[in-house]
LOKERO-169913 format. One record per residue (C-alpha): residue number from 0; x, z negated, y; residue in three letters. Coordinates in steps of 0.05 Angstrom, whole numbers, plus 5000, padded with zeros to 4 digits. Example, Ala and Ser with C-alpha at 12.3 -4.5 7.8 and 13.67 -1.06 7.14 Angstrom:
[rec 0; [5246; 4844; 4910]; "ALA"]
[rec 1; [5273; 4857; 4979]; "SER"]
//
This chain:
[rec 0; [2572; 3824; 5815]; "MET"]
[rec 1; [2613; 3792; 5770]; "SER"]
[rec 2; [2614; 3829; 5706]; "GLN"]
[rec 3; [2603; 3752; 5667]; "GLU"]
[rec 4; [2548; 3746; 5708]; "THR"]
[rec 5; [2494; 3712; 5654]; "TYR"]
[rec 6; [2463; 3764; 5614]; "ARG"]
[rec 7; [2410; 3770; 5563]; "PRO"]
[rec 8; [2440; 3833; 5577]; "SER"]
[rec 9; [2431; 3900; 5532]; "ALA"]
[rec 10; [2407; 3840; 5497]; "ALA"]
[rec 11; [2342; 3825; 5514]; "CYS"]
[rec 12; [2312; 3888; 5503]; "ALA"]
[rec 13; [2235; 3903; 5466]; "THR"]
[rec 14; [2254; 3901; 5396]; "LEU"]
[rec 15; [2223; 3959; 5358]; "PRO"]
[rec 16; [2156; 3977; 5325]; "ARG"]
[rec 17; [2190; 4019; 5269]; "GLN"]
[rec 18; [2255; 3991; 5244]; "GLY"]
[rec 19; [2326; 3982; 5263]; "ALA"]
[rec 20; [2352; 4056; 5280]; "SER"]
[rec 21; [2311; 4105; 5292]; "MET"]
[rec 22; [2320; 4185; 5259]; "PRO"]
[rec 23; [2369; 4245; 5293]; "LEU"]
[rec 24; [2333; 4300; 5303]; "ASN"]
[rec 25; [2371; 4378; 5329]; "GLY"]
[rec 26; [2443; 4391; 5332]; "GLY"]
[rec 27; [2495; 4338; 5328]; "MET"]
[rec 28; [2570; 4341; 5309]; "GLU"]
[rec 29; [2612; 4278; 5287]; "GLU"]
[rec 30; [2673; 4248; 5328]; "VAL"]
[rec 31; [2729; 4236; 5290]; "GLN"]
[rec 32; [2787; 4207; 5305]; "GLN"]
[rec 33; [2852; 4240; 5272]; "HIS"]
[rec 34; [2914; 4203; 5265]; "GLY"]
[rec 35; [2944; 4179; 5328]; "SER"]
[rec 36; [2942; 4250; 5362]; "GLU"]
[rec 37; [2870; 4250; 5382]; "GLY"]
[rec 38; [2801; 4265; 5357]; "MET"]
[rec 39; [2767; 4320; 5322]; "ARG"]
[rec 40; [2688; 4352; 5294]; "MET"]
[rec 41; [2668; 4351; 5232]; "VAL"]
[rec 42; [2629; 4404; 5241]; "VAL"]
[rec 43; [2566; 4433; 5199]; "GLY"]
[rec 44; [2493; 4413; 5197]; "ARG"]
[rec 45; [2484; 4340; 5186]; "LYS"]
[rec 46; [2431; 4322; 5127]; "ASN"]
[rec 47; [2386; 4287; 5180]; "VAL"]
[rec 48; [2320; 4236; 5172]; "THR"]
[rec 49; [2257; 4280; 5195]; "PRO"]
[rec 50; [2234; 4266; 5259]; "PRO"]
[rec 51; [2204; 4204; 5287]; "HIS"]
[rec 52; [2149; 4233; 5335]; "PRO"]
[rec 53; [2177; 4190; 5395]; "LEU"]
[rec 54; [2243; 4229; 5377]; "TYR"]
[rec 55; [2210; 4289; 5370]; "SER"]
[rec 56; [2176; 4276; 5440]; "ARG"]
[rec 57; [2247; 4269; 5474]; "LEU"]
[rec 58; [2282; 4326; 5455]; "PHE"]
[rec 59; [2252; 4379; 5458]; "VAL"]
[rec 60; [2287; 4452; 5469]; "GLY"]
[rec 61; [2349; 4403; 5435]; "LEU"]
[rec 62; [2389; 4462; 5405]; "ALA"]
[rec 63; [2392; 4451; 5320]; "ALA"]
[rec 64; [2450; 4497; 5306]; "ALA"]
[rec 65; [2525; 4473; 5318]; "ILE"]
[rec 66; [2573; 4517; 5329]; "THR"]
[rec 67; [2636; 4518; 5281]; "PHE"]
[rec 68; [2688; 4509; 5341]; "ALA"]
[rec 69; [2673; 4476; 5417]; "ILE"]
[rec 70; [2734; 4474; 5468]; "ALA"]
[rec 71; [2712; 4413; 5502]; "VAL"]
[rec 72; [2759; 4356; 5543]; "PRO"]
[rec 73; [2762; 4303; 5497]; "TRP"]
[rec 74; [2759; 4225; 5524]; "PRO"]
[rec 75; [2829; 4194; 5517]; "ASP"]
[rec 76; [2879; 4258; 5535]; "GLY"]
[rec 77; [2868; 4277; 5464]; "ALA"]
[rec 78; [2847; 4355; 5437]; "GLN"]
[rec 79; [2802; 4376; 5384]; "PRO"]
[rec 80; [2845; 4394; 5313]; "VAL"]
[rec 81; [2830; 4474; 5310]; "PRO"]
[rec 82; [2794; 4490; 5248]; "PRO"]
[rec 83; [2821; 4533; 5190]; "LYS"]
[rec 84; [2750; 4586; 5204]; "LEU"]
[rec 85; [2770; 4603; 5282]; "GLN"]
[rec 86; [2702; 4625; 5319]; "MET"]
[rec 87; [2691; 4641; 5389]; "ARG"]
[rec 88; [2694; 4573; 5415]; "ALA"]
[rec 89; [2630; 4550; 5464]; "THR"]
[rec 90; [2617; 4506; 5513]; "ALA"]
[rec 91; [2561; 4451; 5497]; "PRO"]
[rec 92; [2495; 4458; 5526]; "ARG"]
[rec 93; [2494; 4393; 5569]; "ALA"]
[rec 94; [2440; 4336; 5543]; "PHE"]
[rec 95; [2413; 4295; 5595]; "SER"]
[rec 96; [2341; 4275; 5587]; "PRO"]
[rec 97; [2301; 4239; 5643]; "ASN"]
[rec 98; [2306; 4155; 5638]; "VAL"]
[rec 99; [2248; 4117; 5675]; "ARG"]
[rec 100; [2279; 4056; 5703]; "VAL"]
[rec 101; [2237; 4000; 5723]; "LYS"]
[rec 102; [2269; 3978; 5791]; "LEU"]
[rec 103; [2214; 3928; 5808]; "THR"]
[rec 104; [2225; 3865; 5763]; "THR"]
[rec 105; [2149; 3845; 5789]; "THR"]
[rec 106; [2098; 3886; 5818]; "PRO"]
[rec 107; [2104; 3875; 5892]; "LEU"]
[rec 108; [2048; 3873; 5953]; "ALA"]
[rec 109; [2094; 3919; 5988]; "LYS"]
[rec 110; [2147; 3962; 5974]; "ILE"]
[rec 111; [2197; 3977; 6036]; "GLU"]
[rec 112; [2227; 4051; 6022]; "LEU"]
[rec 113; [2279; 4095; 6058]; "GLY"]
[rec 114; [2269; 4177; 6053]; "ILE"]
[rec 115; [2338; 4212; 6068]; "ASP"]
[rec 116; [2311; 4282; 6073]; "SER"]
[rec 117; [2241; 4314; 6060]; "PRO"]
[rec 118; [2196; 4298; 6008]; "CYS"]
[rec 119; [2131; 4317; 5966]; "ASP"]
[rec 120; [2082; 4270; 5936]; "VAL"]
[rec 121; [2052; 4289; 5863]; "ARG"]
[rec 122; [1992; 4254; 5820]; "LEU"]
[rec 123; [2032; 4229; 5774]; "LEU"]
[rec 124; [2042; 4277; 5704]; "GLY"]
[rec 125; [2026; 4335; 5754]; "SER"]
[rec 126; [2055; 4393; 5786]; "SER"]
[rec 127; [2004; 4385; 5836]; "ARG"]
[rec 128; [2033; 4372; 5906]; "VAL"]
[rec 129; [1984; 4326; 5955]; "ILE"]
[rec 130; [2026; 4308; 6014]; "GLY"]
[rec 131; [2101; 4301; 6042]; "THR"]
[rec 132; [2140; 4254; 6061]; "LEU"]
[rec 133; [2197; 4275; 6130]; "GLU"]
[rec 134; [2254; 4218; 6139]; "PRO"]
[rec 135; [2245; 4150; 6152]; "ARG"]
[rec 136; [2285; 4105; 6150]; "LYS"]
[rec 137; [2245; 4048; 6134]; "SER"]
[rec 138; [2168; 4062; 6113]; "VAL"]
[rec 139; [2123; 4009; 6068]; "GLN"]
[rec 140; [2089; 4029; 6013]; "ALA"]
[rec 141; [2021; 3986; 5990]; "ARG"]
[rec 142; [1964; 3986; 5948]; "ALA"]
[rec 143; [1893; 4002; 5974]; "LEU"]
[rec 144; [1832; 3997; 5945]; "VAL"]
[rec 145; [1834; 4071; 5931]; "GLY"]
[rec 146; [1901; 4098; 5923]; "GLY"]
[rec 147; [1966; 4087; 5962]; "ILE"]
[rec 148; [1993; 4085; 6028]; "ARG"]
[rec 149; [2065; 4105; 6045]; "VAL"]
[rec 150; [2082; 4093; 6110]; "GLY"]
[rec 151; [2017; 4132; 6155]; "ASP"]
[rec 152; [2003; 4179; 6102]; "ARG"]
[rec 153; [1939; 4152; 6051]; "GLU"]
[rec 154; [1945; 4185; 5979]; "PHE"]
[rec 155; [1870; 4183; 5935]; "PRO"]
[rec 156; [1913; 4155; 5877]; "ALA"]
[rec 157; [1941; 4103; 5838]; "THR"]
[rec 158; [2001; 4145; 5802]; "ARG"]
[rec 159; [2044; 4181; 5846]; "ILE"]
[rec 160; [2114; 4211; 5846]; "GLU"]
[rec 161; [2162; 4213; 5910]; "ILE"]
[rec 162; [2204; 4280; 5884]; "VAL"]
[rec 163; [2256; 4296; 5946]; "PRO"]
[rec 164; [2273; 4366; 5963]; "ARG"]
[rec 165; [2351; 4338; 5955]; "THR"]
[rec 166; [2374; 4277; 5925]; "SER"]
[rec 167; [2397; 4223; 5928]; "PRO"]
[rec 168; [2348; 4210; 5984]; "ALA"]
[rec 169; [2311; 4165; 5974]; "LEU"]
[rec 170; [2321; 4080; 5981]; "TRP"]
[rec 171; [2290; 4023; 5957]; "LEU"]
[rec 172; [2300; 3968; 5990]; "GLY"]
[rec 173; [2384; 3961; 5989]; "GLU"]
[rec 174; [2394; 4011; 5940]; "HIS"]
[rec 175; [2391; 4094; 5945]; "ARG"]
[rec 176; [2367; 4128; 5879]; "TYR"]
[rec 177; [2381; 4204; 5850]; "ARG"]
[rec 178; [2312; 4235; 5819]; "GLY"]
[rec 179; [2248; 4215; 5839]; "SER"]
[rec 180; [2215; 4147; 5857]; "ILE"]
[rec 181; [2146; 4143; 5823]; "ARG"]
[rec 182; [2087; 4080; 5856]; "LEU"]
[rec 183; [2045; 4056; 5806]; "LEU"]
[rec 184; [1994; 4014; 5818]; "LYS"]
[rec 185; [1977; 3952; 5773]; "GLN"]
[rec 186; [1910; 3925; 5755]; "PRO"]
[rec 187; [1935; 3859; 5801]; "SER"]
[rec 188; [1934; 3911; 5870]; "GLY"]
[rec 189; [2003; 3914; 5876]; "ARG"]
[rec 190; [2058; 3969; 5855]; "LEU"]
[rec 191; [2114; 3967; 5811]; "VAL"]
[rec 192; [2167; 4023; 5828]; "ALA"]
[rec 193; [2196; 4062; 5773]; "VAL"]
[rec 194; [2261; 4118; 5788]; "ASN"]
[rec 195; [2264; 4181; 5750]; "VAL"]
[rec 196; [2333; 4213; 5733]; "LEU"]
[rec 197; [2372; 4244; 5682]; "PRO"]
[rec 198; [2410; 4204; 5636]; "MET"]
[rec 199; [2488; 4211; 5652]; "GLU"]
[rec 200; [2462; 4203; 5728]; "ASP"]
[rec 201; [2432; 4143; 5703]; "TYR"]
[rec 202; [2493; 4133; 5658]; "LEU"]
[rec 203; [2544; 4149; 5716]; "ALA"]
[rec 204; [2516; 4086; 5754]; "SER"]
[rec 205; [2509; 4030; 5690]; "VAL"]
[rec 206; [2588; 4037; 5671]; "VAL"]
[rec 207; [2608; 4017; 5745]; "ASN"]
[rec 208; [2551; 3964; 5744]; "GLY"]
[rec 209; [2571; 3925; 5664]; "GLU"]
[rec 210; [2647; 3948; 5676]; "THR"]
[rec 211; [2707; 3933; 5744]; "PRO"]
[rec 212; [2732; 3995; 5761]; "ALA"]
[rec 213; [2793; 3957; 5738]; "THR"]
[rec 214; [2783; 3963; 5670]; "PHE"]
[rec 215; [2830; 4008; 5621]; "HIS"]
[rec 216; [2798; 4080; 5616]; "GLN"]
[rec 217; [2787; 4068; 5543]; "ALA"]
[rec 218; [2744; 4010; 5553]; "ALA"]
[rec 219; [2703; 4041; 5604]; "ARG"]
[rec 220; [2694; 4120; 5557]; "ARG"]
[rec 221; [2667; 4059; 5496]; "ALA"]
[rec 222; [2617; 4031; 5549]; "GLN"]
[rec 223; [2587; 4097; 5560]; "ALA"]
[rec 224; [2584; 4117; 5494]; "ILE"]
[rec 225; [2549; 4050; 5480]; "VAL"]
[rec 226; [2504; 4054; 5544]; "ALA"]
[rec 227; [2488; 4122; 5528]; "ARG"]
[rec 228; [2477; 4101; 5460]; "THR"]
[rec 229; [2428; 4032; 5484]; "TYR"]
[rec 230; [2393; 4080; 5540]; "ALA"]
[rec 231; [2372; 4122; 5487]; "LEU"]
[rec 232; [2344; 4076; 5432]; "TYR"]
[rec 233; [2303; 4050; 5487]; "GLN"]
[rec 234; [2281; 4118; 5502]; "LEU"]
[rec 235; [2244; 4131; 5429]; "GLN"]
[rec 236; [2224; 4061; 5434]; "GLN"]
[rec 237; [2177; 4069; 5480]; "ARG"]
[rec 238; [2099; 4090; 5470]; "PRO"]
[rec 239; [2075; 4154; 5491]; "ALA"]
[rec 240; [2037; 4105; 5537]; "GLY"]
[rec 241; [2085; 4059; 5566]; "ALA"]
[rec 242; [2110; 4064; 5652]; "ASP"]
[rec 243; [2184; 4066; 5635]; "PHE"]
[rec 244; [2243; 4063; 5588]; "ASP"]
[rec 245; [2283; 4004; 5618]; "VAL"]
[rec 246; [2304; 3950; 5674]; "TYR"]
[rec 247; [2341; 3963; 5729]; "ALA"]
[rec 248; [2378; 3898; 5707]; "THR"]
[rec 249; [2422; 3858; 5662]; "THR"]
[rec 250; [2352; 3861; 5621]; "ARG"]
[rec 251; [2375; 3926; 5599]; "SER"]
[rec 252; [2426; 3954; 5630]; "GLN"]
[rec 253; [2458; 3932; 5704]; "LYS"]
[rec 254; [2438; 4002; 5736]; "TYR"]
[rec 255; [2454; 3997; 5829]; "LEU"]
[rec 256; [2434; 4072; 5841]; "GLY"]
[rec 257; [2482; 4120; 5881]; "HIS"]
[rec 258; [2486; 4068; 5930]; "GLN"]
[rec 259; [2474; 3993; 5955]; "TYR"]
[rec 260; [2485; 3953; 6016]; "ARG"]
[rec 261; [2511; 3879; 5997]; "ASP"]
[rec 262; [2491; 3817; 6038]; "ARG"]
[rec 263; [2550; 3835; 6084]; "SER"]
[rec 264; [2516; 3892; 6100]; "GLY"]
[rec 265; [2568; 3944; 6072]; "ARG"]
[rec 266; [2560; 4013; 6043]; "LEU"]
[rec 267; [2579; 4009; 5973]; "LEU"]
[rec 268; [2584; 4059; 5914]; "ALA"]
[rec 269; [2538; 4048; 5854]; "GLY"]
[rec 270; [2572; 4106; 5831]; "GLU"]
[rec 271; [2637; 4145; 5837]; "SER"]
[rec 272; [2673; 4203; 5828]; "ARG"]
[rec 273; [2713; 4159; 5764]; "ALA"]
[rec 274; [2655; 4136; 5731]; "SER"]
[rec 275; [2616; 4211; 5724]; "ARG"]
[rec 276; [2682; 4236; 5707]; "LYS"]
[rec 277; [2683; 4174; 5646]; "LEU"]
[rec 278; [2618; 4201; 5624]; "VAL"]
[rec 279; [2624; 4277; 5628]; "ALA"]
[rec 280; [2684; 4262; 5587]; "ASP"]
[rec 281; [2638; 4230; 5534]; "THR"]
[rec 282; [2582; 4273; 5549]; "GLN"]
[rec 283; [2524; 4270; 5490]; "GLY"]
[rec 284; [2558; 4220; 5446]; "MET"]
[rec 285; [2533; 4165; 5416]; "VAL"]
[rec 286; [2530; 4116; 5351]; "CYS"]
[rec 287; [2503; 4133; 5297]; "THR"]
[rec 288; [2495; 4095; 5225]; "TYR"]
[rec 289; [2462; 4128; 5166]; "ARG"]
[rec 290; [2445; 4185; 5208]; "GLY"]
[rec 291; [2398; 4145; 5266]; "ARG"]
[rec 292; [2424; 4110; 5330]; "ILE"]
[rec 293; [2413; 4030; 5330]; "PHE"]
[rec 294; [2411; 3989; 5388]; "CYS"]
[rec 295; [2482; 3980; 5408]; "THR"]
[rec 296; [2482; 3911; 5440]; "TYR"]
[rec 297; [2536; 3889; 5471]; "TYR"]
[rec 298; [2559; 3831; 5518]; "SER"]
[rec 299; [2610; 3806; 5578]; "ALA"]
[rec 300; [2660; 3757; 5524]; "VAL"]
[rec 301; [2650; 3748; 5459]; "CYS"]
[rec 302; [2705; 3689; 5452]; "GLY"]
[rec 303; [2745; 3711; 5391]; "ASP"]
[rec 304; [2695; 3740; 5345]; "ARG"]
[rec 305; [2632; 3770; 5355]; "THR"]
[rec 306; [2565; 3746; 5333]; "THR"]
[rec 307; [2518; 3769; 5280]; "ASP"]
[rec 308; [2475; 3811; 5297]; "GLY"]
[rec 309; [2421; 3789; 5253]; "ARG"]
[rec 310; [2421; 3718; 5281]; "ALA"]
[rec 311; [2399; 3742; 5353]; "VAL"]
[rec 312; [2362; 3793; 5345]; "PHE"]
[rec 313; [2306; 3817; 5290]; "SER"]
[rec 314; [2322; 3894; 5302]; "ASP"]
[rec 315; [2397; 3886; 5287]; "ALA"]
[rec 316; [2425; 3939; 5250]; "ALA"]
[rec 317; [2487; 3933; 5202]; "PRO"]
[rec 318; [2540; 3957; 5242]; "PRO"]
[rec 319; [2520; 3902; 5286]; "LEU"]
[rec 320; [2559; 3846; 5231]; "ARG"]
[rec 321; [2599; 3798; 5263]; "SER"]
[rec 322; [2679; 3817; 5276]; "VAL"]
[rec 323; [2741; 3795; 5300]; "VAL"]
[rec 324; [2753; 3805; 5365]; "CYS"]
[rec 325; [2826; 3798; 5398]; "GLY"]
[rec 326; [2827; 3827; 5453]; "GLY"]
[rec 327; [2788; 3779; 5506]; "CYS"]
[rec 328; [2829; 3726; 5512]; "ARG"]
[rec 329; [2850; 3753; 5585]; "HIS"]
[rec 330; [2773; 3734; 5605]; "ALA"]
[rec 331; [2743; 3690; 5654]; "THR"]
[rec 332; [2703; 3656; 5607]; "TYR"]
[rec 333; [2740; 3668; 5539]; "TYR"]
[rec 334; [2734; 3585; 5541]; "ARG"]
[rec 335; [2697; 3541; 5597]; "TRP"]
[rec 336; [2675; 3471; 5598]; "LYS"]
[rec 337; [2609; 3454; 5654]; "VAL"]
[rec 338; [2590; 3390; 5670]; "ARG"]
[rec 339; [2515; 3370; 5676]; "ILE"]
[rec 340; [2483; 3305; 5701]; "PRO"]
[rec 341; [2445; 3274; 5643]; "SER"]
[rec 342; [2382; 3265; 5683]; "ALA"]
[rec 343; [2391; 3340; 5707]; "THR"]
[rec 344; [2402; 3366; 5622]; "VAL"]
[rec 345; [2335; 3314; 5606]; "SER"]
[rec 346; [2295; 3341; 5660]; "LYS"]
[rec 347; [2318; 3416; 5633]; "ARG"]
[rec 348; [2295; 3405; 5560]; "LEU"]
[rec 349; [2231; 3359; 5573]; "ALA"]
[rec 350; [2190; 3418; 5563]; "PRO"]
[rec 351; [2229; 3452; 5511]; "LEU"]
[rec 352; [2230; 3375; 5465]; "LEU"]
[rec 353; [2151; 3369; 5481]; "ARG"]
[rec 354; [2137; 3428; 5430]; "LYS"]
[rec 355; [2161; 3382; 5384]; "THR"]
[rec 356; [2148; 3317; 5399]; "SER"]
[rec 357; [2101; 3283; 5434]; "ARG"]
[rec 358; [2146; 3242; 5472]; "SER"]
[rec 359; [2227; 3244; 5475]; "PHE"]
[rec 360; [2266; 3191; 5510]; "GLY"]
[rec 361; [2339; 3198; 5537]; "ASP"]
[rec 362; [2385; 3252; 5498]; "ILE"]
[rec 363; [2441; 3206; 5465]; "GLN"]
[rec 364; [2470; 3263; 5428]; "GLU"]
[rec 365; [2479; 3336; 5420]; "ILE"]
[rec 366; [2515; 3353; 5357]; "SER"]
[rec 367; [2511; 3428; 5325]; "ARG"]
[rec 368; [2492; 3448; 5252]; "VAL"]
[rec 369; [2550; 3479; 5210]; "SER"]
[rec 370; [2514; 3540; 5170]; "THR"]
[rec 371; [2545; 3595; 5121]; "LYS"]
[rec 372; [2490; 3643; 5134]; "ASP"]
[rec 373; [2511; 3687; 5189]; "ALA"]
[rec 374; [2441; 3715; 5200]; "ALA"]
[rec 375; [2418; 3645; 5224]; "VAL"]
[rec 376; [2423; 3634; 5296]; "ALA"]
[rec 377; [2465; 3573; 5307]; "SER"]
[rec 378; [2429; 3502; 5313]; "GLN"]
[rec 379; [2428; 3446; 5349]; "TYR"]
[rec 380; [2406; 3380; 5340]; "VAL"]
[rec 381; [2384; 3333; 5396]; "LEU"]
[rec 382; [2375; 3243; 5380]; "THR"]
[rec 383; [2345; 3201; 5430]; "ASP"]
[rec 384; [2363; 3134; 5375]; "GLY"]
[rec 385; [2295; 3146; 5340]; "ARG"]
[rec 386; [2271; 3216; 5339]; "ARG"]
[rec 387; [2300; 3287; 5319]; "ARG"]
[rec 388; [2293; 3348; 5338]; "ALA"]
[rec 389; [2325; 3405; 5323]; "THR"]
[rec 390; [2335; 3479; 5364]; "ILE"]
[rec 391; [2361; 3545; 5360]; "ALA"]
[rec 392; [2435; 3557; 5395]; "GLY"]
[rec 393; [2405; 3611; 5447]; "PRO"]
[rec 394; [2339; 3571; 5456]; "ASP"]
[rec 395; [2381; 3513; 5487]; "LEU"]
[rec 396; [2419; 3550; 5520]; "ARG"]
[rec 397; [2351; 3585; 5546]; "ARG"]
[rec 398; [2326; 3520; 5574]; "ALA"]
[rec 399; [2401; 3488; 5599]; "LEU"]
[rec 400; [2406; 3550; 5640]; "SER"]
[rec 401; [2349; 3547; 5684]; "THR"]
[rec 402; [2392; 3509; 5746]; "GLY"]
[rec 403; [2451; 3545; 5790]; "ALA"]
[rec 404; [2501; 3520; 5735]; "GLN"]
[rec 405; [2495; 3566; 5665]; "PRO"]
[rec 406; [2505; 3544; 5600]; "ILE"]
[rec 407; [2553; 3619; 5582]; "TYR"]
[rec 408; [2542; 3618; 5507]; "SER"]
[rec 409; [2494; 3580; 5460]; "SER"]
[rec 410; [2569; 3559; 5420]; "ASN"]
[rec 411; [2590; 3512; 5447]; "PHE"]
[rec 412; [2605; 3434; 5432]; "GLN"]
[rec 413; [2570; 3377; 5478]; "ALA"]
[rec 414; [2586; 3311; 5495]; "ASN"]
[rec 415; [2568; 3244; 5541]; "ARG"]
[rec 416; [2615; 3222; 5586]; "ASP"]
[rec 417; [2596; 3170; 5632]; "GLY"]
[rec 418; [2534; 3198; 5674]; "PRO"]
[rec 419; [2537; 3271; 5654]; "SER"]
[rec 420; [2541; 3323; 5594]; "TRP"]
[rec 421; [2599; 3357; 5584]; "VAL"]
[rec 422; [2590; 3426; 5554]; "PHE"]
[rec 423; [2654; 3464; 5526]; "GLU"]
[rec 424; [2643; 3527; 5494]; "GLY"]
[rec 425; [2666; 3593; 5482]; "LYS"]
[rec 426; [2641; 3672; 5513]; "GLY"]
[rec 427; [2596; 3687; 5561]; "HIS"]
[rec 428; [2538; 3720; 5535]; "GLY"]
[rec 429; [2495; 3727; 5463]; "HIS"]
[rec 430; [2561; 3753; 5440]; "GLY"]
[rec 431; [2534; 3809; 5390]; "VAL"]
[rec 432; [2566; 3879; 5390]; "GLY"]
[rec 433; [2620; 3901; 5446]; "LEU"]
[rec 434; [2654; 3854; 5472]; "CYS"]
[rec 435; [2652; 3887; 5541]; "GLN"]
[rec 436; [2730; 3842; 5563]; "TRP"]
[rec 437; [2748; 3850; 5488]; "GLY"]
[rec 438; [2742; 3924; 5500]; "ALA"]
[rec 439; [2785; 3910; 5552]; "ASP"]
[rec 440; [2842; 3880; 5528]; "GLY"]
[rec 441; [2839; 3936; 5456]; "LEU"]
[rec 442; [2846; 3998; 5513]; "ALA"]
[rec 443; [2912; 3960; 5544]; "SER"]
[rec 444; [2946; 3956; 5482]; "SER"]
[rec 445; [2934; 4027; 5470]; "GLY"]
[rec 446; [2867; 4032; 5435]; "GLN"]
[rec 447; [2821; 4102; 5447]; "SER"]
[rec 448; [2754; 4093; 5464]; "CYS"]
[rec 449; [2737; 4111; 5386]; "LEU"]
[rec 450; [2778; 4062; 5343]; "GLU"]
[rec 451; [2740; 4013; 5404]; "ILE"]
[rec 452; [2677; 4027; 5395]; "VAL"]
[rec 453; [2686; 4038; 5313]; "ARG"]
[rec 454; [2714; 3969; 5318]; "ARG"]
[rec 455; [2656; 3933; 5353]; "TYR"]
[rec 456; [2600; 3975; 5305]; "TYR"]
[rec 457; [2636; 3984; 5235]; "PRO"]
[rec 458; [2602; 4033; 5203]; "GLY"]
[rec 459; [2581; 4079; 5246]; "CYS"]
[rec 460; [2588; 4148; 5272]; "LYS"]
[rec 461; [2609; 4170; 5341]; "VAL"]
[rec 462; [2570; 4236; 5347]; "VAL"]
[rec 463; [2561; 4288; 5407]; "ARG"]
[rec 464; [2486; 4308; 5418]; "LEU"]
[rec 465; [2474; 4379; 5435]; "ARG"]
//
């Protein structure tokens, strides 16, 4: 899938219940750039905000102490600067909490599974094994009145977890996944599937799903840091009773699993040796602001300048302010033009216009309203010659993009040209935070992953969680 496909993206995440960022609790070290030679740690215990209860649940067992010197490979080939006080170096403990990924966009009457190795079936939330499943190329899961059927086995439970004895071993549709798969019966009598796996395994697939392998390594390392931060923020935000943390689509982050088959049946890698190395290079590294993880929104192409996060998301942290990009000129949708028949435009906008006026005639003009407040979303005024309606740019874009031909961003100008409307715009996506194609451009000019991250999230600190 093209990396510039329309993405409400790491964009349309659930809005926070308690503020724009979450506190860190436990061990962490700040990763800093040291001239042009590499990176170093700022060592010592951080002063952190008392833990949020959700955070405590997430990071049980996270080490609280920080060593004064750590010997680890650094991104972009850099090496840490030796500290003045030499102490025995220790390797960092792996930081990889489990993440729950919702695989089904809507509840399904039946779910097609594939099983490559023997699996135990457990009651969700229990270690008790209530059955086993043998390898099968294809097996169907359905909800029953009193439980769930998988193939010819019936389980008297509405929430089960299929745990393979070796991983990866589970297929759902055309995707193969690491970890386990939970089947959750909904009140509608349908099923939802959730993949549970370690964070770093999840990220190895996300890096490939979100950035092409042709991107420069520094850009992909930056993507790994930003994607890890985004996912951890979502884990912290979910209430205790939630069934999942993130979606497998660009509604959160594009997650392909371990392998997948394309439409022609070719088996492709969802993760790769290269993507796993990128994740390992940045192990545990996240973006913080004033000691707290924040939601690191990002999009495909900003088109010159990123959008102020406050104009799009209610939980935008201060590092999500608008900045000059300077790296995405090589992107396909740096500039774009879309032509849509006038009748189609009127049809797509009719439901939106009915909310502002009982009757709205043929649209005669669509003009952008200038605003000096960066925290206000772009606004457009539509007229039919008699009435006027003011619509927010993101809402207008969504309404216009309901057909096969999308509007790539809410940063555009619209002009009537005979029987059609011509939309000319900049960028692809909401434009907040890291610009993926811009990151690639900056990496090509020699910027490191940390320089890239700090460019798009000014004021943030990159720390390594342990």
